[in-house]
N, C-alpha and C positions, 0 to 999 in steps of 0.2 A: 368497242365499247360506247365510244363517244357517238357514234350515228344512232346506235340504239337509244340511248338518252335523248338525244334530239328528235327522235321518232316520237317517243314516250310524251316528252314535254309538248311537242305539236299536236299529237292526240288528245292529251289532257286539255287543250285549250280550246279545241274543238268542240269535244265533248261539252265542254261548260258553256261554249258558245251556242249549243244545242239545246239547251234545258227548255226554253218555252216551246220549241218545235217538238220535243220527246213529250212534255206536259200535255199538246194538244194530241198527239198519237195515243198516248197513254189513256187521255179522258175519252177518245173516240172507241178505244177498244173495250175499256170497263163499261161504257155506257150501252156497248152493244150487247155484252154479255151479262149484264146486272140490269134487270127489269125494276125500277124504281116506280112505285105506283101511283104516288101522289104528285108527280110533275113530269111533264113532257121530257123526253131525251133531248131536243134542241135546245131548252131551256135550262136544263140541267147543266149542259157543256158550256153555255155562256156564263152561268154563274162561275161554274168551277174556274174558268178562264180568267174571268175577271180577277177572281182570287188569286190565282198564279201571278197575274201581273202586279197585284197590289203586294203580294208578299216579296215579290224579284225586287220591286222598288224600295221598299221598307228595308230590306235586309243588304241593300247596297249591290246585289247581283246585276242591277241595271240602274241606269244614272237616270235622272229627271229628262235630259237632253235626250236620251234614246227612247224614252217612254212617250214625249212628243212625237219623234219619228214615227214608232210605232202605231201612234193614233192617225197619222197623215193615211199611212198606209192601210190601216183599218179602213179609212174613209174611202180610200182609191179602190181597193179590193172591194168593199162592199157595194159600190156604184159599178163595176164592172159585173160583179155577180147577177144584179138586179136585172142589168140588160142582158146577161147571157141566159139566165133563166126566161126570160121574157121571149127571147128568139129561140128557145128550144134547144139550146145547146147542151143544157143537162138540167136536173131538177131535186128538188128538197122534197120527196113524197111524202114525209112525216108530218103529223102537226105540232105547232107549239105556238104559244102566246107571244114570244120574240121574233115574229118573222114580220120582214116588210115586204111586201109585194113579193111575197112567195119564197124570199129568201131568208134563212135563220141568221140573227144579227151575228151570232160566231162565226161566221162565214169568214169575215173580214179579219180575223185573227189569223186565218190561214195564210194570208199575204203578209200581214203584220209579223208573222213569225220569221218569214225569209228577211225581212227589214231587222228585227231582232237578232238574227243571225250575223247579218253583216254589221251591225254596231259592236255586237260583243267581239267577233273575231278581230275586226278591225282595232279595238283597243285593245284586248289581250295580245295579240300579236304585232302591236305596234306599226300598222299597216301605213304605208304611203304609196304614191304613184309618180310615175315621171313619164314625161311625154303626154300630160294631160291635155285634149284637145280643146279645153276652155268652155265655160257656160254656154255661150253661145251654140257652139256646133254640138255639145253632148244635150243640151236642153231641148234644141230643136229635133234632135234625132230621137230623145227620149219622149216628145210630144207625139211626134209621128207615129212610133212605135204602139203607144196608149191608144192614138185614134185608131189604128188600123185595126185593134181588137174589136172595135165597135162598127167600123165602115165596112169590113170583109164581106158581111152580111148583105148588104145589098151593091157594093162594087166589088170589082176585083180584089183579092188578098194581096197585098204588096209584101208579104213577111219575107219573102227571098231576096226582093231587092233591098228592102231595109237591111235583112242580115249581110247583104253586099256592103252596104254602107257602113255597117259597125264594122267590118273588117277595113274600112279605107279609114274612117273618123279615127278608130282606135289602132291603127298599124304600128303605130309607134308607143304606144301606151304599155307600160310594164308596171305591175304591182309588186310592191316590195312587202316583205314579211320577216320579220325578227323572231328566230329561236333562239331563247338563251342570249349567247353572245354573238351568232351568225346571222346575218342577212340574207335572205334568200330572194330570187325575184323569178315572175313567170309572166309571160303574155297576158293582157287583161282578157284577151278574147277567150284564151284557153280556160283561164278562171270562169267565164261566163257559161261556157258549156259544162264543165265540170259541175258547178252548183246547178246547173239546169238538168243534167242527168240524174243527179240525186234527187232534186225536187219530183222529178217523173218517177223515180223509185218510189218515192214517199206518198204520191198522188195514188199509185196503185195499193197503196198498203191502206190509204185513206177511203177509196172507193170499196174496197174489199170491207171494211168494217163500217159501210153505208153513211159516210160522213155527205155524199151526194152522189147520184147515180148519172152514168152518160146514157144516151138512148138505146145502145145496144147491150147495156147492163141490166135491163130490167128484168129479163128474163132469167139472169143469171150471170155472176161476175165473171168478166174475162178483163184480160190484160188491155192495160189503157194504150191506145194507139201510140207507135214510134212518134207521130208526126206532132205530139204533143211537145216532144222534147224542144223543137224548135219555138215552139211558144213561150215554155218555161226560160228557155234560151234569152229570149225578148223582155221578157217579162224583169228577168234578173238585171238585165241592162238598165231597166228603168229604176230599179232598186238601188244598184250601184250608181248611178248618176245623181241621185237624190242624196244619198248618205254621203258620198265623196264631196259633193258641193257643201252641203252643211257642216262636214270635218273642217273644209278649207276656209269658210266664212268663221267658225270657231277659232282657229289657229289663226287668223289674221287679227281677229279681235283680241286674243292674247297677246300679240305681238305688239298692238296698240295701246293695250294697258300697261304693258311694261315700259 
């Protein structure tokens, strides 16, 4: 009976941590099947997601610090989207007033939803890490990963070299999480892959509901390439590095205040 209770408790907090991603996919689905004549779809999605963020913050489901992290990721994601659309990696073919250089402003929230999940699950499961390599190593690696998303269009793609570096840098790093009174742990790189895989599943749902289109999906929807899992694996690392560092800074500040 105890393992079942542990699983239910763990599942509950995972579901609660996914509220914003679920809101995004729910909005994408509803906006795809309900035609609102007086507003463009992309504009409606942005307004709804802004309202969801406001309600989550006001209700206490999301803290102000978590909101700040989400804003940072929204900017990071939007810059990457603008560049990728310009390079023809994917497109947003529908019209909208809230588009910047061909990219709807709501798109940044899809990256921010990863940060939202990270922050929520970190707080709810009282997560911590052992063997963290430090800001210098983790920060330089995260910066190189983000830069590679831009540079691989005109120089060789170093994602597999970067993946190997991830395994080396985070070899001794374990993530700790608490379910009721029991603390569990797993290798951080395994957590990277699991989250990356589920984001890839979510990406298939998003493209099915026309959130964006890859070049091979314009004639009809098809499964997103499995190679995208590696991209999300690396993007998740950037998310974890930023969130983990912010959590560390906040913890140090609390100690100094005491």
